[in-house]
N, C-alpha and C positions, 0 to 999 in steps of 0.2 A: 644288086645282091649285097654289096658292101654296106649300103644304107640300112638294109634289113638286119644285117649282123650287128651293126652299131646300135640299132634300136633294141635288139634282143639283149645286147650287153648292158644297156642302161636299165632295162627292165629287170635284169638279174641282180642289180645292186640291192643290198639289204634295205628294207623299208625305212629303218631308222636313219640311214645315211641320207636318203632323199629328204626326210622330214627335218633333219638338222638344218638344212639350208632355207627352209620356208616357214617352219613352225614358229620360230622366235618373232619374225616380222608380223605374222598373223596375230600372235599374242599381243604384241605392242599395239597394233592398229585397233584391235578389239578393245583394249584398255583405254586408249585415247577416246574412243566413241562412248564407252560406258561412263567415264568420269568427266566428259565434256572438256577435255584438255586440248587447247589449241595446238600446242607443239611440244616435242620432247626430243632429247638426245639419249640414246641408249648405247651402253658399252658393255661388251662381254669379252673377257680374255680367259684363255685356258691353256695350261701347259706351255706358257711362254709365248703364246700366239694371240693376236687380236682376231677374234671371230666376228665381232660386230662393233662398229664405232661410227654411227651415222645419225642423221636427224630424221624425225618423223613429224608430219603435220606442218603447221605454218608458224612463222615467227610472230604474227599478230592476227588475232581473230578478225575475220571479215576481209582479210587480204590474202593474196595468192603466194607471196614469197615464202618458199619452203625453208624449213630448218635444215642446216647442213652440218657436216661433221666439224665445221669450224665456228659454228654459232655459239656465242657466249651466253651463259646462264649464271645467275647468282647461285652459289652452292651453299651459302649460309654456314651452318655449324659443321659441315664436312671440312671446313677450314681447320677445325681443332686438331685433327690428326697431323696436319701440316705444321702447326705450331709445336706440337709435341715432338715431331721429328726434328724441327729446328733446334729445340732444346737438346735432343740427342746428338746432333752435330756438334753443338758447343760442349757437350760432355766429352765427346771424342777429342775436341780441341784442347781439353783441360781448362776451359773457361767457366764451366758450370759442373755441378753435380746434381743428380736428381733430388738429393736430400739437403741441398743448400737452403739455409734460411732465406726467405724471400728478401729480407732486409740486407742480405749480402749484396744484392743487385739493385734493390730499391730501398735506400736507407730511410726514406720517409714513409714507408708502408706501415700501416697500423690497422689493427682490428679492435673492436670494442671489448670482446671477451679476453680477460687477462691470459688465460691458458693458450687460446688460439693465437693471440698477439705474440706471445713469447716463443711458441713452438712452430708456427706455420712455415712450411717448406714449399719448394717448387712442386714436389710430388703431390702435396695437398691441393695446390691450385689445379693441377692437371687431372687429378682423380676425383674432383668435385667432392671433397670431404672436409671443407672448411666449416660446414654447418650453417653457412649464410644462405638465406633465401634468395630467390632469383633477383628481385629488384631491377628488372630489365629496363624500367622507365628511367633509371639513372643514366643509361647510355642512349636509349632509343630516342632519336630526334633531339638530343640534348645540345644546347648551344655552347656548353662548356667543353673543355678539352678532355681527352681520354685520361690524362694524368689527374685532372680534377675529379673525374668520375671515380677513379680508383682511390683517390684520397678520401672520398666520401664514404668508402667502406668502413672507415674508422668509427662511424657513427651509426652503424647498422646493428640491430640485435641479432642474436643467433636464432635460426629457425629450429635447430637442434644442436646438441652438444658437439663440440669439436671432435672430428674423426669418429663420431658415433654412427654415421650412416651417410648414404649417398644423397646429396642435394645438388641438383644440376644448377650451375652458376656461370653465366656468361662473363660476369665481372672478373671472376678468377682467371679466365683465359685472356681477358684484356690486360690484366696485370702480368700474366705470363708473357704476353707479347712485348710489354714494356721492359720486362726483365731481360728478354732476348736482345732488345735494343741496347740495353745497358752493357750486357756482357759482350756483345758482338762489336760494339762501338759504331754501329750504324743502324738505321731504322729497321724494324722487324721485316718490313716488306722488301727492302733492298737486300737484306741478308737472305731471305727466302728466294728471291729472284735469282741471286747469284749462286747460291749453294744448292738449290733444288730445281727450280724451274728451268734454268738455262742448261745445266748438264743433263736433265731429264728430257729435254726437247719439248717442254711444255711452252711452246712458242706463243700461244694465244692468251695464256692466263694473265690476268691483271688484277688490280686491287681496288679500283675506284670506278664509280659510275662514269665519270668523264672519259677515262681510258677505255672502258668497254664501248662507249658510244663512238669514240674516235676510230675504233677498229673497223667499223663499217659492217660488221656481221654480228648482230646481237638480237636476242629475242625480246619482245615486249613483255612487260609484266602484266598479269591479269588476276582478277578475283572473280568469284561467283557470287552475284547478288540477286536474290529472289529468282534463282534458277537461270539467270542470264550472265554470260561471260562478259566482263568489262575490262578495258585497258586502264591501268593505273600508272602513275609515274614510278620510275625506278627509285629505290631508296637512295638518298643523297649521302654518300659517305666519302665525298672528296676530301673532307678535312677530318675524317674519323676512321682511319684505316685500322681495323681491329683484328687482333690475333684470334678473336672468337668467331669471326664469320664474314670477312670482307672479300674473300677470293671469288673471282668470276672465271669460269673455265668452260672449255668446249669438250666435245666427245673425244677429239684427238688428244687433248691435254690429259684427260682422265684415263685414257687407255694406257698412257705412259706411267701415270701414277699407280695404277693397279698392278702393272707388271713389276714395277719397282718394289712395291710392298710384298708381292707374292714371291719375288726372287731374292728376298732377304737383304735388300739394300743395294743390289747390283743392277746396273743398267748397261747394256751393250758391252758387257765384260768389264765394266769399271765399277768399283765399289765406291759409293758415295757416303755411306754411313756404316759403322761397324755392325756386324750381325748382333752383337751384344746389346747395343743401344737400341736398334730397331726392335729386337725381341722384347726389350723392357716395355716399349709402348704397347706391345701385344699381350702383355702379362696382366692377369687380374690384379687389381689394387684395392677395390672396394666392392663388397657384395651389393647387388641390386635385387630387391624383392621381385619375384616373377609373378606378374598378374595372373589370376586364376584362368582368365580366358586365353591368355597366351600359352599357358601350360597345357590347357585342354586342346587347343587347336593346332599347336606346333610341336607338341611333345617336349617343350623346353623344360629341363630340370634344374638348370642353374643359369644365372645371369650375373654379370659383374661388369665394372668399368675398369678399363686399363688406363692408358694415357692417350686420350683422344679417340678411343675406340670402345664401343660396347661389345662385350664378349659373351657368347651364349652357345648353347647347343640347339640345333634345329633338325628335328626328325633324324637324329643320329649323326649329324654332321656338325663339326665345329665351325662357328661363324664369328667373324669380326665385322661390325657394322656401325654405321652412323648415319643419322639423318641431318638435313639442313633445311632451314626456312628463312626467307627474307621476303619483304613485301613483294608479292606477286610471283614468287618462285618457290619450288620445293626440290629437294635433292635427296638421294640415298645412295650409299655405297655399301656393298656387301663383299666380304672376302671369305672364301672357304679354303683356307690355306692347305689343309691336308688333301683337298681335291684339286688344288692348283687352279681354282676357279674364282674369277672376280667379276662382279656385275655392278654397274652404276646406272642410275636413272636420273635425268634432269628434266624438270617440268616448268613450263612458263605459266602455271596456274597455282596461285597460292591457296592453300587449303585443299581439303579432300584427300582421300586415301590412295590416289594413283601411285605415289612413290612408295607406298607400303605394299599394295597388292601386286603390282607388276614385278618387283624383284622376287617376291615369293613364287609367282608363276614361272618366272625364268629359272629360278633355283630348282624348282620341281622338274622342269623340263631337262635341264642340263645334268642334274644329278640322277635322273631316271627314277624319280619318286612318283608314287601314285598321285594322280592329279586331284587337286582339291578346288572347290568352287570358292576361291578367295573373294571374288567380287560380291557374292551373296552374303558371306560372313561379314565383310566390312560394310556392306549396305545396311545390314541390321544394326551394326554398331553406330553408323551415322544416324540412322533413324532414332535410335535410343538417345543419342546425344541431342538431337533436335527436339525430341519430346521433353528431355530434361531441361533444355534451355527455355522452352515455352512455359514449362511449369515454374521455373525460377522467375521468369518475367511476370507471370500471373501472380505469383506470391508477392513479388515486389509491389505490383499495383494494388493488390488486395490489402497490403499493410498500410497503405496511405490513408491517413485520417482526413477525410474531406471536410471542407468548411473551416479549416484552420488558416491562420495567417502568421507571418513572422512576428516575433515579439517586439521588434523595433522597426523604425522607418529604415528603408533600404540604405540610406546614407550611413547608418551606424555600422553596417557590415563592411563598408568599403575600407580598404587599407592594405598594408603589406604584412603578410603572415610568413614566418620563417621556420624552417626545419634545418638542423645541422647537416643532414645528408641530402635532403630533397630541395634545399634552397628556398627561393622566394616564390610565394603565391600572391599575386597582385589582383585585388578585386576592386573594380570601379563601378560606379553607377552611371548608366546611360538611360536617362528618362525613367521609364518604369521597369528597367531591366538591370540586373547585375551582370557584369562581364568579368571573366577570369582569364589570367595569363599565367601559365606555369611552364617552365622549361620551353620546349618548342611548340606548346599547345595553346590554342586560344579558343574560348567558347563562351556561351551564355549560361547563366544559372537559372533554371526553372524551379519555381517553388514547389516543393514536394509536400511537406506539412511542417507545422511548427517552425523550428529553426533549421530545418533540413532542406537543402536544395540539390538539384540534379544537374550535372555537367552535360551540356549538349553542344554539338557542332564538330566533334572529333570522333571518328569511329573507334579509335583505340581507347578513348575515355568515355564512350557512350554509357550513360546510366551510372557513372560513378557519382556517389553522393558526397556532399559537403555538409557536415553536421557542426553547427556553431554552438559554442558554449559561452555563457555570459558571466561577467563578474557579479558580485552581490549588488553592485550599483546598476546592473542591467546593460553593461557595455560588452559587446562581443569581443572576446580577447583570444579565443582559441577556435580552431576548426580542424576536424578530422577529415582528411582527404587522402585517398589511396592507402588507407590503413595507417597513415602517419598523422601525428598531431603537430600542426603548425601553430606558432604563437606570434603575437605581436605585442 
């Protein structure tokens, strides 16, 4: 009789209460299958409690070891909010101000534009409003130091006018990390570890590939090639710890980070940062245009960038969010502060919309919103992008003038070409082939037509062209590569 009464009591519970315990996991498992993601970590916190912080799937495709709540993933640019919070801590300490000139902390910092060079502040760096284009290849796989990377910003042209609009820029956050190092009197990562990770209880979070692998519980990095999931090496940042994107964290770590953000800077009754400084990172600083598709599908009417956070409305709810990407990993963090809801998704598959669709599905679930078929919407977007990529490839091949040859013998193109920001491009001849070395990249040059060649051998630089110009005497003396003019 007691067992019957117990069963009746369970059946009398509201349907939504039963669904709360099972629906999120079903949503995650379906998304993993839909987007061919080997493994993920998913975190949900609400009203000061952790509702979900666990792993799904496997650490490495083709193997059985499951992702756990302690498995480390690269979180990429979700690191930016950590760097902005570190600046906030130094503001509280009286060692920084949001509107400090960058040169107060990095006296060698320069920008090419006179106005930007004179006026640029820490806030400009953190709000992506310097006007500089991304130029990510100045840090990605670069053999030079991060300081050298930032020094090269002095030779970059503006993509748009200073403070004229939002232009996402990783170099600015690398500079901000170096400024934290200067103001704190210790490396950015040590300051973050001591002032944020340790008091927050983010015990697994690390900053380098080597430290992640030493932990013993880390996810393999993957990409999708021709529909097949492949394992790739972790990005090597052992000597390149960046305030723009170097943190590696687990589900357990990020559950603490989300609670800290939603609780106004307080954890376990202890305030780590002033409410004023944390609120500044959550405050709009620069307007971001809302894409038409985003407005139509999500009801978003405004979007802006704060300090380390994208700020927008979503179907009537205020959101703070940021995505992250590093070789073989994707991440996304969403905060709905007025609803005291936080969601984070970590994936060990680089590329694809998994970390975009899944958070939206979980938001809809926990906010009680009408369900939308986000997978179908994003599948259409992916198909459109693939169609556009094929069209670009076809146009590139169609533009090629067949039957042409270089103006000079291959030996004439060999030499060292230089750019003030992008450094040295070395071209050598190897029998009937030209080879190129630039930064951390090596490849061969395939003749395209006339004095244009195509870089081959590196995915990141695949189909990048090199267009040589000749002097009036017929000597190659300039080459346009990566949109930059190198000279010798």
